[in-house]
Structure formats: C-alpha cells, structure tokens
C-alpha positions in Angstrom: -6.1 -10.2 5.7 -2.8 -11.2 6.8 -1.9 -14.7 6.4 -2.1 -17.0 9.4 1.4 -18.0 10.6 2.3 -21.5 9.8 5.2 -23.5 11.1 7.2 -25.7 9.0 10.3 -27.9 9.4 13.4 -27.4 7.1 16.2 -29.6 6.4 17.9 -28.5 9.7 14.9 -29.9 11.6 14.8 -33.2 9.7 18.4 -33.5 10.6 17.7 -32.9 14.2 14.8 -35.4 14.2 16.9 -38.0 12.6 19.5 -37.7 15.5 16.9 -38.0 18.0 15.4 -41.0 16.4 18.9 -42.5 16.3 19.6 -41.7 20.1 16.1 -43.3 21.0 16.7 -46.3 18.7 20.0 -47.1 20.5 18.2 -48.2 23.5 16.3 -50.9 21.7 19.6 -52.5 20.6 20.5 -55.5 22.9 24.0 -54.1 24.0 25.4 -53.1 27.2 23.8 -50.1 28.9 27.1 -48.0 29.0 27.7 -48.7 25.3 24.3 -47.2 24.8 25.3 -44.1 26.7 28.5 -43.9 24.9 26.8 -44.2 21.4 24.5 -41.4 22.4 27.2 -39.2 23.6 29.0 -39.7 20.4 25.8 -38.7 18.5 25.4 -35.7 20.3 28.8 -34.7 19.7 28.6 -35.4 16.2 25.3 -33.3 15.8 26.8 -30.4 17.5 29.9 -30.5 15.2 27.6 -30.7 12.1 25.5 -27.8 13.3 28.3 -25.6 14.6 27.7 -23.0 12.0 24.4 -22.4 13.7 26.4 -21.7 17.0 28.6 -19.2 15.4 25.4 -17.7 13.7 23.7 -17.4 17.2 26.6 -15.8 18.8 27.0 -13.3 15.9 23.2 -12.5 16.3 23.7 -11.7 19.8 26.6 -9.4 19.2 24.7 -7.7 16.4 21.7 -6.7 18.5 24.2 -5.4 21.1 26.0 -3.1 18.6 28.2 -3.5 15.7 31.8 -4.9 16.2 34.3 -6.7 14.2 33.8 -10.0 16.1 30.3 -10.1 14.4 31.7 -10.2 10.9 34.3 -12.8 12.1 31.5 -15.0 13.4 29.4 -14.5 10.5 32.2 -15.8 8.2 32.7 -18.7 10.2 29.1 -19.7 10.2 29.2 -19.3 6.3 32.5 -21.4 6.1 31.2 -24.5 8.1 27.8 -24.2 6.8 24.3 -22.7 7.5 21.0 -22.8 5.7 19.9 -20.3 3.0 17.6 -18.5 5.6 20.8 -17.7 7.6 22.6 -17.0 4.6 20.0 -14.3 3.6 20.2 -12.9 7.2 24.0 -12.5 7.0 24.0 -11.0 3.6 21.2 -8.6 4.8 23.5 -7.5 7.7 26.4 -7.0 5.4 24.1 -4.9 3.2 22.7 -2.8 5.8 25.6 -1.9 8.1 28.7 -3.8 6.9 30.5 -4.3 3.6 27.7 -4.1 0.8 29.9 -5.8 -1.8 30.4 -8.9 0.5 26.6 -8.9 1.1 25.9 -8.9 -2.4 28.4 -11.8 -2.9 26.6 -13.8 -0.3 23.1 -13.1 -1.6 24.0 -13.8 -5.2 25.0 -17.3 -4.3 21.7 -17.9 -2.8 20.1 -16.7 -5.8 22.1 -19.0 -8.0 21.1 -22.0 -5.7 18.5 -24.0 -7.5 17.7 -25.5 -4.1 17.2 -22.2 -2.1 13.6 -22.1 -3.0 11.6 -19.0 -1.7 14.9 -17.6 -0.1 16.1 -16.9 -3.7 13.3 -14.2 -3.8 14.2 -12.8 -0.3 17.8 -12.7 -1.4 17.0 -10.8 -4.6 15.0 -8.1 -2.9 17.8 -7.7 -0.2 20.4 -7.8 -2.9 18.8 -4.8 -4.7 19.5 -2.8 -1.6 23.2 -3.7 -1.8 23.3 -2.6 -5.4 21.7 0.8 -4.3 24.3 1.2 -1.8 27.3 0.8 -4.3 25.6 3.2 -6.6 24.5 0.5 -9.2 20.8 1.9 -9.4 19.8 0.7 -12.8 20.9 -2.9 -11.7 19.0 -2.6 -8.4 15.9 -1.7 -10.5 16.6 -4.5 -13.1 16.8 -7.3 -10.6 13.4 -6.3 -8.9 11.6 -5.6 -12.2 12.7 -9.3 -13.4 11.5 -10.7 -10.0 8.2 -8.8 -10.3 7.6 -10.0 -14.0 8.2 -13.5 -12.7 4.9 -13.3 -10.7 6.4 -12.8 -7.3 4.6 -10.5 -5.1 5.8 -8.9 -1.9 5.6 -5.4 -0.2 9.4 -5.3 0.2 9.9 -5.7 -3.5 7.3 -2.9 -4.1 8.7 -0.5 -1.6 12.2 -0.9 -2.9 11.4 -0.8 -6.7 9.2 2.3 -6.2 11.7 4.0 -3.9 14.5 3.5 -6.5 12.4 4.6 -9.5 11.4 7.8 -7.5 14.9 8.5 -6.5 15.9 8.2 -10.1 13.1 10.3 -11.1 11.2 8.0 -13.3 8.0 9.3 -12.1 6.1 7.6 -15.1 7.1 4.1 -14.1 6.7 4.7 -10.4 3.2 5.9 -11.0 2.5 2.8 -13.0 3.5 0.7 -10.0 1.9 2.6 -7.5 -1.4 2.4 -9.3 -1.2 -1.3 -10.0 -0.5 -2.3 -6.4 -3.0 0.1 -4.9 -5.8 -1.9 -6.6 -4.7 -5.0 -4.5 -5.3 -4.1 -1.0 -4.3 -1.7 2.1 -1.1 0.1 1.8 1.4 -0.4 4.4 3.6 2.6 5.7 6.4 2.3 3.3 4.1 2.0 0.4 2.1 5.1 1.6 5.3 7.0 1.9 6.1 6.3 -1.6 2.8 7.8 -2.9 3.3 10.8 -0.7 6.9 11.2 -2.1 5.3 10.8 -5.6 2.9 13.7 -5.0 5.9 15.9 -3.5 7.8 15.3 -6.9 4.5 16.2 -8.8 3.9 19.2 -6.9 0.5 17.8 -5.8 0.9 19.5 -2.2 -2.6 18.8 -1.1 -2.6 15.2 -1.8 0.8 14.9 -0.1 -0.6 16.8 3.1 -3.2 14.1 3.2 -0.7 11.3 2.9 1.5 12.7 5.6 -1.1 13.8 8.1 -2.2 10.1 8.0 1.4 8.4 8.0 2.7 10.6 10.7 -0.3 11.7 13.0 -2.4 8.6 12.6 0.0 5.7 11.7 3.2 7.3 13.6 5.5 5.9 10.9 8.7 4.3 12.3 11.2 5.2 9.5 12.9 8.6 9.1 12.1 9.3 5.4 8.3 9.8 6.3 9.3 12.7 8.7 11.6 14.2 6.2 8.8 14.2 3.4 6.3 15.3 6.1 8.5 18.1 7.0 8.6 19.4 3.5 4.8 19.4 3.5 4.7 21.4 6.6 7.2 23.9 5.2 5.2 24.3 2.1 2.1 25.2 3.9 3.8 27.5 6.2 3.5 25.4 9.2 7.2 25.6 10.4 6.5 24.7 14.0 4.9 21.3 12.9 7.9 20.9 10.3 10.4 21.3 13.2 8.4 18.7 15.4 8.5 16.3 12.4 12.1 16.7 11.9 12.7 16.1 15.7 10.7 13.0 15.5 12.6 11.8 12.4 16.0 12.4 13.9 15.0 9.9 16.8 14.4 7.1 14.4 16.6 4.2 13.3 19.0 5.0 10.6 20.9 2.3 8.6 23.0 2.5 5.5 20.2 1.6 3.3 18.0 4.5 4.5 17.2 7.2 1.7 18.1 9.9 4.0 20.5 10.6 6.8 20.4 11.8 10.4 23.0 14.6 9.5 20.7 15.8 6.6 17.6 16.1 8.9 19.7 17.7 11.6 20.8 20.4 9.0 17.3 21.1 8.0 16.2 21.4 11.5 19.0 23.9 12.2 18.0 26.0 9.2 14.3 26.0 10.1 14.9 26.6 14.0 17.0 29.6 13.4 14.9 32.7 13.6 17.5 34.6 11.4 17.6 31.9 8.6 14.3 30.4 9.0 12.3 32.4 6.3 14.9 32.2 3.7 15.7 28.6 4.4 12.2 27.4 4.3 11.8 29.2 0.9 14.9 27.6 -0.4 13.6 24.3 0.7 10.3 24.6 -0.9 11.8 25.8 -4.3 14.1 22.7 -4.2 11.5 20.3 -3.3 12.5 17.3 -5.4 16.3 17.6 -4.2 15.0 17.8 -0.7 12.9 14.8 -0.9 15.8 12.9 -2.2 18.0 14.2 0.7 20.3 16.2 -1.8 21.9 19.5 -0.9 20.2 22.6 -2.3 20.9 26.2 -2.7 20.9 27.5 0.9 21.6 24.1 2.5 25.0 25.2 3.7 24.2 28.6 4.8 22.9 27.5 8.3 24.4 29.7 11.0 25.1 29.0 14.7 22.4 30.6 16.8 21.6 31.4 20.5 19.5 28.6 21.6 18.1 30.6 24.3 16.5 33.1 22.1 12.9 33.0 22.5 12.1 32.9 18.8 14.1 29.5 18.4 11.9 26.6 17.5 12.4 23.5 19.5 11.0 19.9 18.5 8.2 18.6 20.6 7.1 22.1 22.2 4.9 23.7 19.6 4.5 21.6 16.4 1.2 19.8 17.4 -2.2 21.4 18.2 -3.6 20.3 21.5 -6.1 18.0 19.9 -3.5 16.0 18.4 -2.6 14.6 21.9 1.1 14.7 21.1 2.0 13.4 24.6 0.0 10.1 23.9 1.7 9.4 20.6 4.2 6.7 20.9 6.9 7.7 18.3 9.6 5.2 19.6 11.9 3.4 17.5 10.5 0.0 16.2 10.6 -2.1 13.3 11.3 -0.3 9.9 8.7 -1.4 7.4 10.6 0.1 4.6 13.1 -2.7 5.0 12.8 -6.6 4.5 12.6 -8.7 7.7 16.1 -10.2 7.6 17.6 -8.7 10.6 19.5 -10.9 13.0 16.9 -10.8 15.8 15.3 -12.7 18.6 13.5 -15.0 16.2 16.9 -15.8 14.7 18.3 -16.6 18.2 15.7 -19.1 18.9 15.8 -20.6 15.3 19.5 -21.0 16.0 18.9 -22.7 19.3 16.4 -25.0 17.8 18.7 -25.7 14.9 16.4 -25.4 12.1 12.8 -24.4 12.9 11.4 -21.5 10.7 8.6 -19.3 11.3 7.6 -17.2 8.1 6.3 -13.6 9.0 2.9 -12.5 8.4 2.2 -11.0 4.9 0.6 -7.7 4.7 -1.5 -7.6 1.6 -1.4 -4.3 -0.2 -5.1 -1.0 -0.8 -6.7 0.8 -3.6 -6.4 4.5 -9.5 -5.3 7.3 -11.2 -5.7 8.8 -14.5 -4.0 7.1 -17.2 -2.9 10.6 -18.8 -1.1 11.7 -15.7 2.6 11.6 -15.9 4.5 14.7 -14.8 1.6 17.1 -15.2 -0.2 18.6 -12.0 -3.3 16.4 -12.6 -1.8 13.4 -10.5 -4.4 12.4 -8.0 -3.8 8.6 -7.2 -7.0 7.7 -5.7 -10.2 5.8 -6.7 -12.8 8.4 -6.5 -11.0 10.4 -9.2 
C-alpha cells in the first residue's frame, strides 16, 4: 500500500515563517505607522534577496518544461551560486544527468552526497548520480554506488530499477537474478521492475515467461517507457507475430526518450524499418532473434545495417497501429500517450517544483510504491529460470 502523502516544512519554510512573524511583530512596536511600513518593506526586500536562488530555479524550471535551451543551464548555475536547498540541487543535478552535461550533474550530486546535513536527499542524489556514471561509461562505479546504498539498508524502487538494469546490461545475470528474487518477495512490481524481470527472461532464453511479462506490461499496464516496447517487440518476433512487433515498435517510438534511456529512438526506428520491409522481413527477424541479447541491450547485430529503402505503398508493408492487435484487445481504447517514465527518479523540474519555488520551501514527498512476489536457487544462466512463487 502506498504511503499517505505527508507535508513537511523544510528550512526554507521556517525562514519564511520567521520573516512573516517579524513583519507581524513590527505592528506591536510603538513607533510611527510609516516606520512600520518601511520596516516591512525592507524585510520583504531582504527576504526576496535571500531567496533569489529560488527565483532563478523557478525560471529555469519553466524554461526546462518548454524545451531545452542554453538559458536553462545559465539560470540553474545562478541558482546554485546564490543558494538553493538540497532538494533543488538534486533536481538540477538530475536535469544535467538526463539531458545536459552528465559530468556537471555528477559534480552537483556528489556535493549533496557529501553534505552531512542533506538528510534523505543524499540517497536520492546517489541514485540519480548512478545514472550519470552510467552515461559517461563508468558502469562499475554506477553499480558500486547503488550496491553500497542498498547495503546501508536504504530501500527504493528507483534504486532497484537502476541496479538491476545496470547488471542486466553488463551481463551479470546471476547477481541480477538474486536482486529480482529478493525484492519480489516484498510486494507488487512496478512497471520498471517488471521490465527488468522480462529482460532477464529474454537474456536467459525463457521466451514463454518473457511473453507473459510483456503481454501484461504492454497490453494491460500500457508501460510509458520505450525499453518495454523494444523488449516486447523481441518477444513478438520470437513467436512469429511480426505484425504485433511492428505495433509495439511503433508505440515505443512515440514514448519519451532521454539520455539515460537504455535504448534510442533511432534504434527502434531501424528495427521497425527492417521488419516493415517485406523484402527484408524474414531475414531481419531471424537475425534479431538469433542476437536476442544484443537487441535487448540496443546493440547492433549482424544484419542490423542491411535495412533497405522500400516502397511504402507496397501492400505487403507493415504499418504500426493497423494490424498488430486482435480486435479483442480494443486497441483504439488503449491510452499509450507519453507520461511519467517509471524507470527514472522523480527529480524532474516539474509543476511541483514550480509551486515549491513559489512557496519558497514547501516540499511534498511522492508516494512510494512498495515492491510483489521466487526462483530456484540453482538457476543461473541455465534454461530453468522461472522467477515465480508457484515454482
């Protein structure tokens, strides 16, 4: 069960309350009325000056939502220079990691991690920082920081998603399996964790179990991140349902991509072209299936670059959204629009941050989704790799 949202005051809110109290208290001082007005005016001006970093942050957040621009980074640096709390620092570091300079993001986040007064934001910073390490190719460092955080007793779905993903991408299936098994005993899987389990099944060659995962993740849960559709398309190709694979790739291409995605839009587009073309379809699907591990990691494989241009008016060409779902799936009623990506930490500069910046210090922690549900201890890279309780 998700935790009930609780509201708490941080240091910024206490500063605001102190200024309000001072402004009210002025009216109890036996001085001239206009002196009181003047003192209040000075207090307001002082408060705005002290909290000007949040003004820079608010403007950067607005620009960030409307599209990446150089001015976003200028305003963020100004906010950092004059001072913002650790919550905003993590958001700024996350923005750098996701779409900006990952090294700068790592630098910001490491400072939060080193701050003994950062409290719980040190953990959030560490999880986000791991994605920065991932972006610059320091995979072992990304895994190490998350393993250390996990051993400290910190539990978080974003930590589990990132750590499992990095291990799966590295090919450390034994360790990935241990983590998947352990956290499934704790509760319900969110979509990111479910995708990791399906990805594990693909790498192990357990296609029936992988099919169960992606039928649920795509057709029932309508996942919002592109990796689910890449892996789901692989399952469709393996079972010979090329029309469904085309649909799934088409949906995946419509999702939100960032620099920390484990796949790229161009990669999905190349797969879609290879399957859509009736002249290359059979050979391309065969090559995809034979290189399942490479495909699941969005790596080129033999035949990947052999996609040819084709006549899109050819009646044998497959087009996403026209033939991949059976009528009973009610494709027209499924909402596959872009939404929050539950494979990423909720540290984006969003509407909540705008409101927070306006209120200058009021925070509202997101609901936590508690992870669901075991596998044979002898299962490493062998075919007997079912990760469910009944087995």
